[in-house]
C-alpha positions in Angstrom: 28.9 -54.8 5.0 26.7 -54.7 8.1 28.7 -51.7 9.4 28.4 -49.9 6.1 24.6 -50.4 6.2 24.4 -49.0 9.7 26.5 -46.0 8.7 24.2 -45.3 5.7 21.1 -45.7 7.8 22.5 -43.2 10.4 23.4 -40.8 7.7 19.9 -40.9 6.1 18.3 -40.3 9.6 20.6 -37.3 10.2 19.7 -35.8 6.8 16.0 -36.3 7.5 16.4 -34.6 10.8 18.2 -31.7 9.3 15.5 -31.2 6.7 12.8 -31.5 9.3 14.2 -28.5 11.1 14.5 -26.5 7.9 11.0 -27.2 6.8 9.5 -26.1 10.1 8.5 -29.0 12.2 9.9 -31.0 15.0 12.6 -33.5 14.2 10.2 -36.0 15.9 8.7 -36.4 12.5 11.3 -39.0 11.8 13.2 -41.3 14.2 16.5 -43.1 14.3 16.2 -46.6 12.9 16.1 -49.0 15.9 18.3 -52.0 16.2 16.9 -55.5 15.7 17.1 -56.2 19.4 15.2 -52.9 20.2 12.5 -54.0 17.8 11.8 -57.0 19.9 10.6 -54.6 22.7 8.0 -52.9 20.5 4.5 -53.5 22.0 2.4 -54.0 18.9 -0.8 -54.3 21.1 -0.6 -50.6 21.9 -1.8 -47.7 19.9 0.2 -44.5 19.7 -0.9 -41.0 20.5 -0.1 -38.1 18.2 0.0 -34.7 19.9 0.2 -31.8 17.5 1.2 -28.4 19.1 0.4 -25.3 17.1 2.0 -21.9 17.9 2.4 -18.6 16.1 5.9 -18.0 14.8 8.9 -20.2 15.3 9.3 -22.8 17.9 11.0 -21.3 20.9 12.1 -24.6 22.6 13.9 -27.7 21.5 12.7 -31.2 21.0 14.6 -34.5 21.2 14.4 -37.3 18.8 11.9 -39.3 20.9 9.1 -36.9 20.2 8.8 -35.6 23.7 7.4 -32.2 24.6 9.4 -29.1 24.0 11.3 -27.8 26.9 11.0 -24.9 27.8 7.4 -24.5 26.6 6.9 -22.1 23.7 6.0 -18.6 24.7 4.1 -17.7 21.5 0.3 -17.6 21.3 -1.3 -21.0 20.5 -3.3 -21.2 17.4 -6.8 -22.7 17.6 -8.9 -23.9 14.7 -6.1 -25.5 12.6 -7.1 -28.8 11.0 -4.6 -31.6 10.4 -5.4 -34.4 8.0 -3.6 -37.6 9.2 -3.3 -40.5 6.7 -1.5 -43.8 7.3 1.2 -44.8 4.8 0.3 -48.4 4.1 2.6 -51.3 3.4 5.3 -50.2 5.9 5.7 -52.7 8.7 7.4 -51.2 11.7 8.0 -54.5 13.4 10.8 -55.1 10.9 14.1 -53.5 10.1 13.0 -53.3 6.5 10.0 -51.3 7.5 12.1 -48.8 9.4 14.5 -48.5 6.5 11.5 -47.7 4.2 10.2 -45.1 6.7 13.6 -43.4 6.8 13.8 -43.4 3.0 10.7 -41.2 2.8 11.2 -37.5 2.3 10.4 -35.5 5.4 7.7 -33.5 3.6 6.1 -36.6 2.2 7.0 -35.7 -1.4 7.3 -38.7 -3.5 4.8 -40.7 -1.5 2.5 -42.9 -3.6 -0.9 -41.4 -2.7 -2.6 -44.6 -3.6 -0.8 -46.1 -0.6 -2.4 -43.6 1.8 -5.2 -44.6 4.1 -8.4 -42.7 5.0 -7.7 -39.3 6.5 -8.5 -38.6 10.2 -8.9 -34.9 10.9 -7.6 -33.4 14.1 -8.3 -29.7 15.0 -6.4 -27.6 17.5 -8.2 -26.4 20.6 -7.7 -23.1 22.5 -4.4 -24.4 23.8 -3.2 -25.0 20.2 -3.2 -28.7 20.6 -4.8 -31.5 18.6 -4.6 -35.1 19.8 -5.4 -38.4 18.1 -4.8 -42.1 18.8 -3.6 -44.3 15.9 -2.3 -47.8 15.3 1.4 -48.1 15.1 2.7 -47.0 11.7 4.0 -44.2 9.5 1.6 -41.2 8.9 1.5 -38.4 6.3 0.1 -35.2 7.8 -1.2 -32.1 6.0 -2.7 -28.9 7.3 -5.5 -26.6 6.6 -4.9 -23.3 8.3 -7.5 -20.7 9.3 -7.8 -17.2 8.0 -5.1 -15.0 9.5 -2.3 -17.6 9.2 0.0 -16.6 6.4 0.5 -20.1 5.1 -0.1 -23.7 6.1 2.8 -25.6 7.5 4.7 -27.9 5.2 3.3 -31.4 5.0 5.3 -33.9 7.1 5.8 -37.5 7.9 5.7 -38.8 11.5 6.5 -42.3 12.8 4.4 -43.7 15.6 5.9 -44.7 18.0 9.3 -43.2 18.4 12.4 -45.1 19.7 13.4 -43.6 23.0 16.8 -45.2 23.5 17.2 -46.7 27.0 13.7 -45.6 27.8 12.3 -48.0 25.3 9.6 -46.5 23.2 7.6 -43.3 23.2 4.0 -44.0 22.4 2.9 -40.3 22.9 4.6 -38.4 20.1 4.7 -34.6 20.1 5.2 -32.5 17.0 5.4 -28.8 16.5 4.6 -27.7 12.9 5.2 -24.0 12.5 3.2 -21.1 11.1 3.5 -17.4 10.8 0.5 -15.4 11.8 -0.6 -12.4 9.7 -1.1 -9.8 12.4 -2.8 -7.5 9.9 -3.6 -3.9 10.6 -5.6 -2.4 13.5 -8.8 -0.6 12.7 -10.9 2.2 14.0 -14.6 2.8 13.4 -17.0 5.5 14.6 -20.8 5.2 15.2 -22.5 8.6 15.0 -25.9 7.3 14.1 -27.5 8.6 17.2 -25.8 11.9 17.2 -27.2 15.1 15.5 -26.3 18.1 17.7 -23.8 19.4 20.2 -23.7 17.4 23.4 -24.7 14.1 21.6 -22.5 11.0 21.9 -20.4 9.3 19.2 -19.0 5.9 19.9 -15.6 4.5 18.7 -14.2 1.0 18.4 -10.5 0.2 18.1 -9.5 -3.3 17.1 -6.0 -4.7 17.1 -4.5 -6.9 14.5 -4.2 -10.6 15.2 -2.1 -11.5 18.2 0.8 -13.7 17.3 3.8 -13.1 19.5 5.1 -12.8 23.0 4.7 -9.3 24.3 6.6 -7.6 27.0 4.8 -4.3 26.4 1.6 -3.3 24.6 0.1 0.2 24.3 -2.8 1.8 22.5 -2.9 5.5 21.9 -5.8 7.6 20.6 -5.4 11.4 20.8 -8.9 12.8 20.3 -9.8 15.8 18.2 -10.4 19.0 20.2 -14.0 18.9 19.0 -14.6 15.8 21.1 -14.7 15.4 24.9 -13.7 11.9 26.1 -15.9 10.0 28.6 -13.1 8.2 30.4 -15.6 6.1 32.3 -16.9 4.6 29.1 -13.6 2.9 28.1 -13.9 -0.9 27.8 -11.0 -3.1 26.9 -11.5 -6.7 25.8 -9.2 -9.6 24.9 -11.4 -11.6 22.6 -14.7 -11.9 24.4 -13.1 -11.3 27.9 -13.4 -7.9 29.4 -10.2 -6.8 31.1 -10.1 -4.8 34.4 -8.9 -1.2 34.5 -5.9 -0.6 36.8 -5.3 -4.3 37.1 -4.9 -5.4 33.5 -4.2 -1.9 32.0 -4.0 1.8 32.9 -5.4 4.8 31.1 -3.7 8.2 31.0 -4.1 11.4 29.2 -6.5 11.9 26.3 -5.7 9.0 26.0 -3.2 6.1 26.2 -3.8 2.5 27.3 -0.8 0.6 28.7 -1.0 -3.1 29.6 0.3 -4.1 33.0 2.3 -7.3 33.6 -1.0 -9.0 34.6 -2.6 -7.8 31.4 0.3 -8.9 29.3 0.2 -12.3 30.9 -3.4 -12.7 29.6 -2.4 -11.4 26.2 0.4 -13.8 25.9 -1.7 -16.8 26.9 -4.5 -15.9 24.5 -5.0 -17.9 21.4 -3.3 -16.6 18.3 -5.6 -14.6 16.0 -7.3 -13.2 19.1 -7.9 -9.5 18.9 -7.9 -6.7 21.5 -10.8 -4.3 21.2 -11.3 -0.9 22.9 -14.7 0.9 22.9 -15.4 4.4 24.2 -17.7 7.3 23.9 -17.0 11.0 23.3 -19.3 14.1 23.4 -19.4 16.4 20.3 -18.5 19.9 21.3 -17.7 21.6 18.0 -18.0 21.1 14.3 -16.0 20.5 11.2 -14.6 17.3 9.8 -13.6 15.4 12.9 -10.8 12.9 12.0 -9.2 10.5 14.4 -6.5 7.9 14.1 -5.3 5.5 16.8 -2.0 3.6 17.1 -0.9 0.2 18.5 2.6 -0.2 19.8 4.2 -3.5 20.9 7.4 -4.4 22.8 9.6 -4.1 19.8 8.7 -0.4 19.5 6.8 -1.1 16.3 3.8 1.3 16.0 1.0 0.6 13.6 -1.7 3.2 12.9 -5.3 2.5 12.3 -7.3 3.9 9.5 -8.9 7.4 10.0 -12.4 7.4 11.4 -14.4 10.5 10.3 -17.5 12.2 11.5 -18.7 15.4 9.8 -20.4 18.4 11.4 -21.5 21.9 10.4 -23.9 24.7 11.3 -26.9 26.5 9.9 -27.2 30.3 9.7 -30.6 32.0 9.4 -31.0 35.6 8.0 -34.4 37.3 8.5 -35.3 40.2 6.3 -38.3 42.3 5.2 -39.6 41.0 1.9 -40.2 44.6 0.5 -37.1 46.5 1.5 -34.6 43.9 2.9 -34.5 45.4 6.4 -33.1 43.0 8.9 -35.7 41.7 11.3 -34.9 40.8 14.9 -37.0 38.6 17.2 -37.9 35.9 14.7 -38.0 32.5 16.5 -37.1 29.3 14.7 -36.9 25.6 15.7 -34.5 23.2 14.0 -35.6 19.6 13.3 -33.9 16.6 11.9 -35.4 14.8 8.9 -36.2 11.2 8.2 -35.2 9.2 5.1 -38.1 10.8 3.2 -37.1 14.3 4.1 -39.9 14.8 6.6 -39.6 16.5 9.9 -38.9 14.1 12.8 -38.4 14.1 16.5 -38.2 17.0 18.9 -36.7 20.4 18.1 -32.9 20.2 18.2 -32.4 24.0 18.8 -34.6 27.1 19.3 -33.0 30.1 17.6 -33.9 33.8 17.7 -32.6 36.4 15.3 -30.6 39.2 16.7 -30.6 42.9 15.8 -28.8 42.1 12.5 -31.6 39.7 11.6 -29.3 36.7 11.9 -28.7 33.7 14.1 -26.3 30.8 13.8 -27.0 27.4 15.3 -24.6 25.3 17.3 -23.1 22.2 15.5 -25.3 19.8 13.5 -24.2 16.6 11.9 -23.9 16.7 8.2 -27.4 16.2 6.6 -30.8 17.8 6.0 -32.8 19.8 8.5 -36.1 21.7 8.6 -36.4 25.2 10.0 -39.8 26.0 11.5 -40.6 29.6 12.3 -42.7 29.6 15.5 -42.8 33.3 16.1 -42.6 36.2 13.5 -41.6 39.7 14.4 -44.6 42.0 15.2 -46.4 43.0 12.1 -45.1 40.1 10.0 -46.5 36.6 9.1 -44.5 33.5 9.8 -42.5 32.0 6.9 -43.2 28.5 5.5 -41.0 25.6 6.7 -37.6 25.6 5.1 -35.3 22.7 4.4 -31.6 23.3 4.6 -28.5 21.1 4.0 -25.7 21.2 6.5 -22.3 20.2 5.1 -18.9 20.0 6.6 -15.8 21.1 4.8 -12.7 19.0 4.4 -10.9 21.2 7.0 -11.5 21.9 10.7 -13.7 24.8 9.8 -17.4 24.1 9.2 -19.1 25.2 5.9 -22.1 27.4 6.8 -25.5 26.6 5.3 -27.2 30.0 4.7 -31.0 30.2 4.7 -32.4 33.5 3.5 -35.9 33.8 4.8 -38.0 36.9 4.0 -41.2 38.0 5.8 -44.3 39.7 4.2 -46.0 42.4 6.2 -49.2 41.3 7.9 -52.4 42.8 6.5 -53.7 45.5 9.0 -57.5 46.4 9.3 -58.4 50.0 8.1 -59.0 52.9 10.6 -62.6 54.5 11.0 -63.4 57.2 8.4 -63.4 60.9 9.5 -64.2 64.3 8.0 -67.0 65.4 5.6 -67.1 62.2 3.8 -67.5 60.2 6.9 -70.2 62.5 8.2 -72.2 62.3 4.9 -72.1 58.5 5.1 -73.4 58.6 8.7 -76.3 61.0 7.8 -77.3 58.9 4.9 -77.3 55.8 7.0 -79.5 57.6 9.6 -82.1 58.7 7.0 -82.3 55.2 5.7 -82.9 53.8 9.2 -85.7 56.4 9.8 -87.4 55.6 6.5 -87.3 51.9 7.3 -88.9 52.6 10.7 -91.7 54.6 9.1 -92.5 51.9 6.6 -92.6 49.3 9.3 -95.1 51.4 11.3 -97.5 51.8 8.4 -97.5 48.1 7.7 -98.3 47.3 11.3 -101.2 49.9 11.4 -102.9 48.4 8.3 -102.6 45.0 9.8 -104.4 46.1 12.9 -107.4 47.6 10.9 -107.8 44.5 9.0 
């Protein structure tokens, strides 16, 4: 009868261990039932330490039944910020064989546990190394997990016995468990900031952001082939792993226009980073031409899997001015205009972006301008003409590489010219009449003075 019970106990323990592996945590969650003589060596004055290790993906090492650390150590990225709720299962006495039988009878995922028999939860949260540690009285504990954003699903709840029988070593009072998670790496993204750019030669800034890191990488590359309308400032490239700035030529290399390839030193840092950490790349480019400027980057890992970012877009166009005579439509050369940006209210703002002078055809086309509204101010009209009033134009970019041209038709009125002096008989008559009037006026003035003297 005693042999039958021992065989049954061993069978239950084996089944529990099998299900532990299937459900994604270390077999250390359960332990072999110790013999009665082994129980006499249990030090009930001690507490036990529970060490939870959290890594992205599956466990790469193996664990023994004593709850010792995995060897070799997992190579996946540790996951920080995972909270485990640890509750003691009451009314199980591990100082007795019956208590160990009751522990072995529990389902490995804790299903079927009478929740009214659970103690107050103690929360443990993993650190940057993916570890969470707590000290507890000897007993059986039910552990559940709350995973952070980016982890596809929380690990299955599990039961762990503290301490673990360690055969000839006695007892292991520091029990290691490795519940598993898959990390949602997500998609990389690309953004553009053109808020400070309005004309050719201005700078636009780009940010590339990887998905969540969640594996062991033997290669990692980022490629961003810029549109011909942009000129890369290679010196502006900054690569970060989380908040840590990496070093060019040490952690990564840059080639072409452009590709970033991580070196072995850089890969070591990536692989030691906490899961859910992201790689970011920032850089500047100068606008040299117009149109709809689209750019997409790509991230490639060691498996050869390439994931593209979204498309980042900045839109540019031009403005064309045509200068004509208001009366006959003749093209007017030599008209000078300044181009100004506008504020949110549509008013002129800042310094002139361009100064433009119409050619012999009466036209002039600006260099590129970012899509939006602009004000044209004529600062000099052709000789004989008055300056036109300020004109607001809207610059738009087409959905192709060619810019849509905003056409501003400005006409000039002729300047009013003073009349020439009159000549001929009519002019002579007017002059004679004026002379007679002046003589008469002088005579009248002389008479008035003479009378005044006599008086």
